[in-house]
N, C-alpha and C positions, 0 to 999 in steps of 0.2 A: 168799455167792457166787451162790446160786440167784437171789436177788432182784436182784442186780446184773446177772446175765445176761438178766434180763427188763426192764431199765430202758432208757429212751431214751438216757441218757448213754453206756451201754456200746455200744449200736448206733451212736450218733453217732461215738464214738471209732473204731470199726472203719471206718465209712464215710469219715470225714474223713482218717484215716491212709492208707487205701487210695487215696483220691483224691489225696492228697499224693504217694504213690509214682508214680501215673500222671502227674501233673503234672511230677514229676522226670524221668520218661522223656521227656516231650515237651520239657522244657528241654534235655536232652542231644541230642535229635534236632534241634530247630529253632534253638537258640541256640549249641550247641557243635558242631553239624555231624556228629554220629554217625548213620550210616544204620542203621535197624533191620533186622535179618535176619528171616527167616520165624519162627525160634524166638522172637525178641524179640516179634514180633507175636502169636504164640500165648500167650506169657506175659502180654502186655497183655490179651488176651481173658480169661485166667484172673483177672487182677486186676479186670477189669470184672465178672466173675462175683461176686467178693467184694464189690465196691461195690454191685451189685444186691441181693445177700443182705443187706448192711448196711442199705440203704435200706428193704428189706422189713421187717426187724426194727425199724428206727427208726420206721417208720410205725405198726406195730401190735405193740409189744413185749409187751403184756399178753395178746394173743390167742394162746392156746395153740397152735393149729394153724399159724398164720402164723409164730409165733416158732420153732416146731420146723422148719418148712420152711426158714426163713431160716438157722437153725443148720446144717441138713444141707447147704444150698447153700454156706455158708461153708466147711464142711469139704471138700466135694467140690471146689470151685474151688481151695482151698489145696493139696490133695493133687495135683490136676492141674497146678497151677502148679509145685509142687516137682518133679514128674516131668518136666515140660517143661524146667525149668531144669537138672535133672540131665542130660538128654539134650544140652542145649546145651553144658554143660561138657564132655561127652564129645567133641563136635565141636571144641571149642577145645583140649583137652589131647591129643587124638589125631587131628590133621589127616591126612587121607588122601584121595587122589583117588577111592578106592573107598568112602569113608564121608563123604558130604556131605549137607547138608540141601537141601531143595528151594529154588528161588529164587522160587517162586510159592506164595502162601497157598492152602491147600486146605480152606477152610471148606465146610460142607455147602451144597448148592444153595439150600436154603431160608433160609440164614443167611450171606449173602455180605458179611461185614463189610468186606472190603477194597474192595468196590465201593460200599457204602453210606457208608463213612467212611474214605476213603483217607488222609486226614491222620493218622489214628491207626493204621490197620491195613494199610497198603500196605508190603510188605517191599522193601528196596532194598540191603541190606547182605549181608555174607558171615558165615555162622555161625561159621566157624573164626577169624575175625579177633578179636584182643583189642586193642581201641582204647583201653580205659579200665580202670584198676585202681586200687584204694585199699587200703592196708594189705596189699598182696600178693595181693588177691583181685579177680577180674574181676567184671563186673556180674552174669553169670548165677550165679557162685558166691555173691555176696551175696544174690541172689534165692532161691537154694536155702535159705539160712538164714532169710530173711524168710518165704517160703512154708512152710517147715518149722515155724517159730515160730507162724505163723498157724494151721496145721493142728493143732499141739499145743494151742494155746489153744482152738480150737473143740472138740477132743476133750475137753479138760478141762471145758469148760462143759457138754458133753453128759453127761459123767460126773457132774457136780454135779447136773444135772437128774434123771438116772436115780436117783441116791442119794436125792434129795429125794422122788421118787415112791415109792421102796421104803420109806422111813421113814414116809410118810403111810399106805401100805397096811399096813405091819407093826405 
């Protein structure tokens, strides 16, 4: 598993599957007409973080530092995506006029994704709205599972690498 985590196919699989998820979101936005809310946009940003980490790992899978940075980025973006999806589910399951998400994306001033790439990051929907569901779960509930699985996989590969380093030193 240690060797697999350092291989181009492993990083390619992460990058391509994450890109597929992003393309799925765009399909639902532009072809099915579902307007993304601000939480959707933030979850897309987390997914883009996983894509960037995957690309970094894909470009230099054998480079120790680059590979470790990519793995850490993958874990961070996955955990952040999970937390965002969980918050989004809260807005959907407990709608309240006193508990609503913003209607404006609040990215840092130095990283204005909604201005740079509005086709992907401009929010126009309502966080509490459940327009889509499959097998009884809404889109953010599915994303909780997806991000949770990605975080678990990243943590697993980190554990595999740590175990390999301990074996080499011991």
